[in-house]
C-alpha positions as a printed NumPy array, in Angstrom:
array([[ 38.307,   1.559,  18.987],
       [ 38.231,  -0.183,  16.516],
       [ 35.036,  -0.496,  14.553],
       [ 32.65 ,  -3.256,  14.432],
       [ 31.881,  -5.301,  11.023],
       [ 28.997,  -7.405,  11.308],
       [ 29.998, -11.27 ,  10.475],
       [ 26.632, -11.6  ,   9.143],
       [ 25.597,  -9.112,   7.194],
       [ 28.097,  -7.195,   6.675],
       [ 26.88 ,  -3.705,   8.664],
       [ 28.962,  -0.76 ,  10.613],
       [ 26.333,   1.311,  10.964],
       [ 26.776,   2.365,  14.47 ],
       [ 23.104,   2.814,  14.981],
       [ 22.479,  -1.064,  14.499],
       [ 24.99 ,  -2.084,  16.968],
       [ 24.846,  -3.272,  20.375],
       [ 26.741,  -4.241,  23.107],
       [ 26.44 ,  -7.097,  25.794],
       [ 28.568,  -8.847,  28.125],
       [ 31.32 ,  -6.034,  26.783],
       [ 30.773,  -8.203,  23.516],
       [ 29.669,  -6.254,  20.82 ],
       [ 26.677,  -7.204,  18.148],
       [ 24.664,  -6.177,  14.819],
       [ 20.55 ,  -5.406,  15.442],
       [ 20.294,  -4.918,  12.255],
       [ 20.192,  -8.699,  11.786],
       [ 19.827, -10.125,  15.105],
       [ 16.695, -12.678,  13.739],
       [ 19.423, -13.797,  11.07 ],
       [ 22.013, -14.558,  12.966],
       [ 21.447, -18.919,  13.791],
       [ 24.478, -19.938,  12.563],
       [ 24.224, -21.829,   8.781],
       [ 23.656, -25.531,   9.144],
       [ 26.509, -27.847,   7.112],
       [ 24.676, -29.26 ,   4.807],
       [ 25.191, -32.35 ,   2.691],
       [ 26.589, -31.034,  -0.807],
       [ 27.539, -34.672,  -2.356],
       [ 25.361, -34.913,  -5.709],
       [ 26.257, -37.181,  -8.558],
       [ 25.964, -35.205, -12.025],
       [ 23.042, -35.994, -12.9  ],
       [ 21.298, -35.698, -16.83 ],
       [ 18.105, -34.35 , -17.253],
       [ 15.8  , -32.632, -20.366],
       [ 13.44 , -30.241, -19.368],
       [ 10.335, -30.93 , -19.861],
       [  8.371, -28.282, -21.153],
       [  4.957, -27.583, -22.635],
       [  5.521, -25.334, -25.803],
       [  8.969, -24.551, -27.659],
       [ 10.97 , -21.802, -26.663],
       [ 11.171, -18.563, -29.23 ],
       [ 14.484, -17.656, -31.481],
       [ 14.677, -15.136, -28.639],
       [ 14.778, -17.328, -26.055],
       [ 16.598, -20.017, -27.158],
       [ 19.321, -17.299, -27.626],
       [ 18.877, -16.15 , -24.282],
       [ 19.054, -19.035, -22.736],
       [ 22.208, -20.445, -24.424],
       [ 23.793, -17.328, -23.389],
       [ 22.67 , -17.542, -19.455],
       [ 23.825, -21.106, -19.645],
       [ 27.419, -20.191, -21.199],
       [ 27.796, -17.456, -18.702],
       [ 26.969, -19.894, -15.713],
       [ 29.66 , -21.887, -17.118],
       [ 32.261, -19.321, -17.158],
       [ 31.329, -17.436, -14.088],
       [ 29.825, -14.875, -14.873],
       [ 26.918, -13.042, -13.172],
       [ 23.941, -12.409, -15.749],
       [ 20.541,  -9.754, -15.449],
       [ 17.966, -10.934, -17.813],
       [ 15.512,  -7.771, -18.111],
       [ 12.57 ,  -9.251, -19.897],
       [  9.132,  -7.939, -19.982],
       [  6.136,  -9.192, -18.212],
       [  4.612, -12.549, -19.854],
       [  8.251, -12.724, -21.563],
       [  8.584, -16.485, -20.674],
       [ 11.589, -15.565, -17.949],
       [ 11.859, -18.355, -15.899],
       [ 12.451, -21.405, -18.987],
       [ 14.784, -18.969, -19.95 ],
       [ 17.426, -20.418, -16.756],
       [ 16.529, -24.295, -17.35 ],
       [ 19.338, -24.783, -19.929],
       [ 21.76 , -23.564, -17.077],
       [ 20.258, -25.317, -14.249],
       [ 20.412, -28.805, -16.256],
       [ 23.859, -27.491, -17.047],
       [ 24.482, -27.079, -12.802],
       [ 22.883, -30.681, -12.54 ],
       [ 25.293, -32.448, -15.317],
       [ 28.165, -30.946, -12.663],
       [ 26.504, -32.386,  -9.836],
       [ 26.23 , -28.8  ,  -8.798],
       [ 23.561, -26.602,  -6.992],
       [ 20.655, -24.518,  -7.868],
       [ 19.302, -22.29 ,  -5.807],
       [ 15.291, -20.006,  -7.125],
       [ 14.645, -17.396,  -4.808],
       [ 11.52 , -14.779,  -5.013],
       [ 10.203, -12.639,  -2.617],
       [  6.994, -13.464,  -2.214],
       [  5.968, -16.449,  -0.763],
       [  2.885, -17.43 ,  -3.14 ],
       [  4.623, -17.067,  -6.195],
       [  7.635, -18.999,  -4.504],
       [  5.007, -22.278,  -4.4  ],
       [  3.834, -21.745,  -7.768],
       [  7.656, -21.826,  -9.135],
       [  8.258, -25.083,  -6.849],
       [  5.361, -26.903,  -8.854],
       [  6.412, -25.357, -12.557],
       [ 10.022, -27.324, -11.61 ],
       [  8.766, -30.05 , -10.307],
       [  6.729, -30.269, -13.464],
       [  9.703, -29.375, -15.963],
       [ 11.974, -31.506, -13.602],
       [ 10.544, -34.556, -12.232],
       [ 13.56 , -36.431, -11.751],
       [ 15.385, -33.901,  -9.373],
       [ 15.165, -33.88 ,  -5.732],
       [ 13.392, -30.371,  -5.179],
       [ 13.306, -29.15 ,  -2.252],
       [ 10.374, -25.975,  -0.636],
       [ 11.238, -23.658,   1.65 ],
       [  9.92 , -20.852,   3.244],
       [  8.67 , -18.985,   7.15 ],
       [  6.567, -22.456,   8.365],
       [  7.566, -24.996,   5.8  ],
       [ 11.407, -25.115,   6.911],
       [ 11.462, -29.36 ,   8.287],
       [ 13.382, -29.91 ,   5.078],
       [ 16.154, -27.873,   3.606],
       [ 18.732, -29.722,   1.078],
       [ 18.043, -30.563,  -2.555],
       [ 19.6  , -30.471,  -5.926],
       [ 17.029, -27.002,  -6.422],
       [ 16.015, -25.434,  -3.445],
       [ 13.036, -23.243,  -4.494],
       [ 12.735, -20.453,  -1.331],
       [ 12.128, -17.419,  -0.116],
       [ 14.722, -14.544,  -0.098],
       [ 13.882, -14.655,   3.832],
       [ 15.664, -18.418,   4.301],
       [ 18.884, -17.317,   2.062],
       [ 20.237, -16.958,   5.891],
       [ 20.649, -20.491,   6.345],
       [ 22.345, -21.019,   3.45 ],
       [ 26.236, -19.223,   3.786],
       [ 27.943, -20.241,   0.525],
       [ 25.793, -22.525,  -0.484],
       [ 24.609, -22.398,  -4.055],
       [ 26.48 , -22.621,  -7.212],
       [ 23.954, -20.943,  -9.218],
       [ 21.817, -18.98 ,  -7.595],
       [ 18.438, -17.672,  -9.532],
       [ 16.55 , -14.604,  -8.497],
       [ 13.398, -13.59 ,  -9.663],
       [ 11.899, -10.098,  -8.891],
       [ 14.327,  -8.685,  -7.304],
       [ 12.465,  -5.404,  -7.247],
       [  9.722,  -7.022,  -5.265],
       [  8.328,  -6.28 ,  -1.857],
       [  9.999,  -6.704,   0.764],
       [ 13.76 ,  -7.252,  -0.785],
       [ 13.776,  -4.286,  -2.478],
       [ 15.693,  -2.065,  -0.488],
       [ 16.287,  -4.122,   2.646],
       [ 20.156,  -4.596,   3.377],
       [ 19.797,  -7.292,   5.106],
       [ 17.96 ,  -9.598,   2.601],
       [ 20.753,  -8.613,   0.043],
       [ 24.001,  -8.991,   2.203],
       [ 22.156, -12.589,   2.619],
       [ 21.497, -12.771,  -1.089],
       [ 25.417, -12.35 ,  -2.24 ],
       [ 26.419, -14.743,   1.234],
       [ 24.657, -17.719,   0.29 ],
       [ 26.258, -17.392,  -3.366],
       [ 29.398, -19.841,  -3.901],
       [ 29.515, -19.827,  -7.619],
       [ 27.107, -17.33 ,  -9.494],
       [ 23.872, -15.954, -10.333],
       [ 21.168, -15.136, -12.484],
       [ 19.062, -12.038, -11.477],
       [ 15.598, -11.683, -12.975],
       [ 13.808,  -8.799, -13.448],
       [ 10.721,  -6.753, -15.905],
       [ 11.639,  -3.445, -13.885],
       [ 15.495,  -2.829, -12.695],
       [ 16.564,  -0.137, -10.658],
       [ 18.891,   2.569, -12.784],
       [ 21.66 ,   0.715, -10.298],
       [ 21.246,  -2.749, -11.023],
       [ 21.227,  -2.133, -14.779],
       [ 24.785,  -0.263, -14.409],
       [ 25.844,  -2.761, -11.911],
       [ 25.831,  -5.284, -14.455],
       [ 26.772,  -3.258, -16.949],
       [ 30.024,  -3.039, -15.413],
       [ 30.439,  -6.234, -13.659],
       [ 28.67 ,  -9.085, -15.423],
       [ 26.216,  -9.395, -18.601],
       [ 22.677,  -7.916, -19.3  ],
       [ 20.311,  -9.529, -21.148],
       [ 17.293,  -7.868, -23.053],
       [ 13.814,  -9.356, -23.962],
       [ 11.157,  -6.807, -24.695],
       [  8.869,  -9.484, -26.801],
       [  6.47 , -11.821, -25.049],
       [  6.68 , -15.69 , -25.767],
       [  2.915, -15.303, -27.934],
       [  5.008, -12.193, -30.162],
       [  1.9  ,  -9.645, -28.977],
       [  2.72 ,  -6.182, -27.109],
       [  1.884,  -5.54 , -23.868],
       [ -1.083,  -3.664, -23.072],
       [ -0.564,   0.281, -22.222],
       [ -2.893,   1.53 , -19.644],
       [ -5.386,   3.384, -20.203],
       [ -5.782,   6.833, -18.243],
       [ -9.492,   7.535, -16.855],
       [ -9.585,  10.932, -14.922],
       [-12.908,  11.37 , -12.915],
       [-14.16 ,  13.53 ,  -9.561],
       [-13.434,  12.116,  -6.527],
       [-16.412,   9.942,  -5.655],
       [-17.671,   9.398,  -8.842],
       [-14.408,   6.843,  -9.426],
       [-16.449,   3.927,  -7.416],
       [-19.467,   4.473, -10.535],
       [-16.704,   3.99 , -12.913],
       [-15.181,   0.994, -11.651],
       [-18.836,  -0.801, -11.049],
       [-19.604,  -0.036, -14.524],
       [-15.56 ,  -0.736, -16.11 ],
       [-16.403,  -4.498, -13.834],
       [-20.013,  -4.93 , -15.725],
       [-18.425,  -4.319, -18.782],
       [-15.714,  -6.643, -18.717],
       [-17.593,  -9.586, -16.558],
       [-20.459,  -8.553, -19.572],
       [-17.831,  -9.921, -21.987],
       [-16.78 , -13.505, -19.871],
       [-13.574, -12.54 , -18.639],
       [-12.021, -12.599, -14.843],
       [-11.048,  -9.203, -13.616],
       [ -8.452,  -8.17 , -10.948],
       [ -9.256,  -4.344,  -9.052],
       [ -6.603,  -3.487,  -8.121],
       [ -6.649,  -0.474,  -4.778],
       [ -3.258,   0.76 ,  -2.968],
       [ -4.329,  -0.238,   0.477],
       [ -6.202,  -2.981,   2.555],
       [ -8.156,  -0.183,   3.605],
       [ -9.176,   1.754,   0.159],
       [-10.007,  -2.62 ,  -0.83 ],
       [-12.105,  -3.345,   1.603],
       [-14.365,  -0.536,   0.848],
       [-14.078,  -0.551,  -2.288],
       [-15.324,  -4.278,  -2.164],
       [-17.591,  -3.448,  -0.061],
       [-19.205,  -1.128,  -2.499],
       [-19.439,  -3.265,  -5.604],
       [-20.575,  -6.875,  -3.908],
       [-24.096,  -4.483,  -3.203],
       [-24.75 ,  -5.106,  -7.559],
       [-22.316,  -7.606,  -8.704],
       [-22.5  , -11.117,  -7.471],
       [-19.074, -13.45 ,  -7.125],
       [-16.631, -11.711,  -6.335],
       [-14.411, -11.956,  -3.254],
       [-11.716,  -9.721,  -1.809],
       [ -7.259, -10.718,  -1.506],
       [ -4.939,  -8.528,   0.871],
       [ -2.459,  -9.539,   3.324],
       [ -4.598,  -9.776,   6.289],
       [ -6.938, -11.893,   4.984],
       [ -7.395, -15.366,   5.925],
       [ -6.984, -18.108,   3.584],
       [ -5.385, -15.661,   0.617],
       [ -4.276, -18.938,  -0.98 ],
       [ -7.707, -20.747,  -1.471],
       [ -8.971, -17.674,  -2.795],
       [ -6.64 , -16.886,  -5.667],
       [ -7.248, -21.023,  -6.566],
       [-10.304, -20.682,  -6.922],
       [-10.396, -17.581,  -9.12 ],
       [ -8.319, -19.212, -11.203],
       [-11.119, -21.912, -11.346],
       [-13.089, -18.979, -12.211],
       [-15.57 , -19.855,  -9.106],
       [-15.152, -15.87 ,  -8.57 ],
       [-15.529, -14.079, -11.978],
       [-13.829, -10.736,  -9.728],
       [-11.097,  -9.89 ,  -6.986],
       [-10.291,  -6.569,  -5.149],
       [ -6.991,  -7.319,  -4.26 ],
       [ -4.194,  -4.943,  -3.059],
       [ -0.877,  -5.273,  -4.414],
       [ -0.526,  -8.813,  -2.728],
       [ -1.098,  -9.878,  -6.184],
       [  0.95 ,  -7.409,  -8.583],
       [  3.169, -10.344,  -9.379],
       [  2.891, -14.423,  -9.876],
       [ -0.144, -14.478, -11.418],
       [ -1.186, -15.839, -14.617],
       [ -4.803, -16.285, -15.975],
       [ -6.234, -16.797, -19.474],
       [ -8.472, -13.267, -20.372],
       [ -7.854, -11.468, -17.452],
       [ -8.405,  -7.912, -17.199],
       [ -6.844,  -4.6  , -14.915],
       [ -8.686,  -1.971, -13.35 ],
       [ -6.176,  -0.1  , -11.191],
       [ -8.182,   2.243,  -8.233],
       [ -6.418,   5.713,  -7.046],
       [ -4.449,   4.618,  -9.219],
       [ -2.592,   8.329,  -8.689],
       [ -1.56 ,   7.063,  -5.289],
       [  2.071,   7.228,  -3.643],
       [  2.052,   2.935,  -3.041],
       [  1.434,   2.848,  -7.139],
       [  5.324,   3.928,  -8.131],
       [  5.922,   2.747, -11.802],
       [  7.187,  -0.544, -11.38 ],
       [  4.397,  -1.678,  -9.449],
       [  1.736,  -0.08 , -12.242],
       [  4.071,  -1.929, -15.14 ],
       [  4.495,  -5.206, -13.024],
       [  0.232,  -5.038, -12.652],
       [ -0.114,  -3.631, -15.284],
       [  1.877,  -7.125, -16.98 ],
       [ -1.047,  -9.624, -15.505],
       [ -3.051,  -9.127, -18.467],
       [ -2.387, -10.345, -22.017],
       [ -0.117, -13.398, -20.764],
       [ -2.229, -16.763, -22.42 ],
       [ -0.953, -17.565, -26.091],
       [ -4.61 , -18.476, -26.626],
       [ -5.944, -14.515, -25.336],
       [ -2.844, -11.893, -25.47 ],
       [ -4.752,  -9.044, -25.445],
       [ -6.667,  -7.163, -22.887],
       [ -7.543,  -4.185, -20.757],
       [ -5.77 ,  -2.359, -18.181],
       [ -7.819,   0.322, -16.814],
       [ -6.097,   2.731, -14.079],
       [ -9.135,   5.175, -12.778],
       [ -7.151,   8.401, -11.085],
       [ -7.91 ,  12.128, -10.157],
       [ -4.866,  13.139, -11.446],
       [ -2.137,  11.755, -13.775],
       [  0.985,  10.728, -11.051],
       [  4.471,  10.963, -12.202],
       [  4.43 ,   7.245, -11.283],
       [  1.656,   6.448, -14.371],
       [  3.369,   8.758, -17.041],
       [  6.617,   6.638, -16.533],
       [  4.422,   3.55 , -16.825],
       [  2.738,   4.519, -19.363],
       [  5.834,   6.116, -21.14 ],
       [  8.182,   2.977, -20.643],
       [  5.267,   0.225, -22.242],
       [  4.962,   2.113, -25.084],
       [  8.634,   2.594, -25.602],
       [  8.937,  -1.201, -25.525],
       [  5.697,  -2.1  , -27.652],
       [  7.234,   0.474, -30.306],
       [ 10.677,  -1.245, -30.123],
       [  9.254,  -4.612, -30.986],
       [  7.542,  -2.783, -33.906],
       [ 10.345,  -1.023, -35.487],
       [ 12.097,  -4.998, -34.875],
       [  9.612,  -6.268, -36.625],
       [  9.61 ,  -4.174, -39.444],
       [ 13.105,  -4.353, -39.321],
       [ 13.465,  -8.15 , -40.056],
       [ 10.505,  -8.085, -42.651],
       [ 12.354,  -5.828, -44.929],
       [ 15.189,  -7.854, -44.358],
       [ 13.274, -11.074, -45.52 ],
       [ 11.15 ,  -9.693, -48.139],
       [ 12.68 ,  -7.082, -49.477],
       [ 11.284,  -3.076, -49.599],
       [  8.855,  -3.292, -51.886],
       [  8.973,   0.209, -52.523]])
């Protein structure tokens, strides 16, 4: 009997293959088997400049030019950059090249909240371009010169994007999902750019042999990423420590995110904190009006939020501080801890801040996250030291 290979996702695992009326079908991507629509692809060459509020650093500009060159040479690129490095702006040159050739650009991210934020950043940068936003519940308009979409919506676009940019490839729910990965590669007509602050060893190895890896361990304002401070404390006292730390941060008029590993722990922690501290709110995937709460927090209508990892990415607020409750929990892997730490110090006028890890033990993930951030900061120190010697000579 011939082996059935799904024409949609490439699955051949018999555990996910069913038979109906004598015909084999794939249960793995059943909800994504809608036949891709025939889209309008005839866009005229459009020559634009990207409107950004600040000039790129020399390092950013060098990488941006290389990404654009790789795109023109049909070479795939991985941008390995720390949180707050300004990754989005690194692909603007390549986007301009694609638009100038009348080609179609996709910009995909796993999480809807981040997709919406990127959409508005692109609208601001390319105001004259037809940019479309696509996510679950917002699929009325699917075509555009630039399509910004969640990874779940890629199944609609078979062999469609001349340039596909994928930010936060390591994020839930894409990471480890066979079907979403298949839909990503299926939607690419030309080449792609992947961006991540925490790429897997597998991804780095893949690009080392089939593509180009570009690294940027410098934040755009040249300040180091804050190294998390770990506090080991006994059970129950950790609630009191969170409260005292939160009060101290709020006294300095800082906005604070307090991360908890699960919804139940977030709710319990918020119920405790709200008894002593006013002006907070709670955010997790089951809460109503999450987007409105986040917008209010950015307007400083709330001084602190207790949240799950739903806010580990895609939020940038001046003066933000972070507390991670039960940081040794299994749900906080090293990538998540690095991403959460990366929320701090992202603004040029307040580039520093605190990341406090509260735990009963030091987990392997905590150790790896602290070591990773420290190693990158050491790399920067050494790089700037070499530049100083080259520019001014060794005074010894």
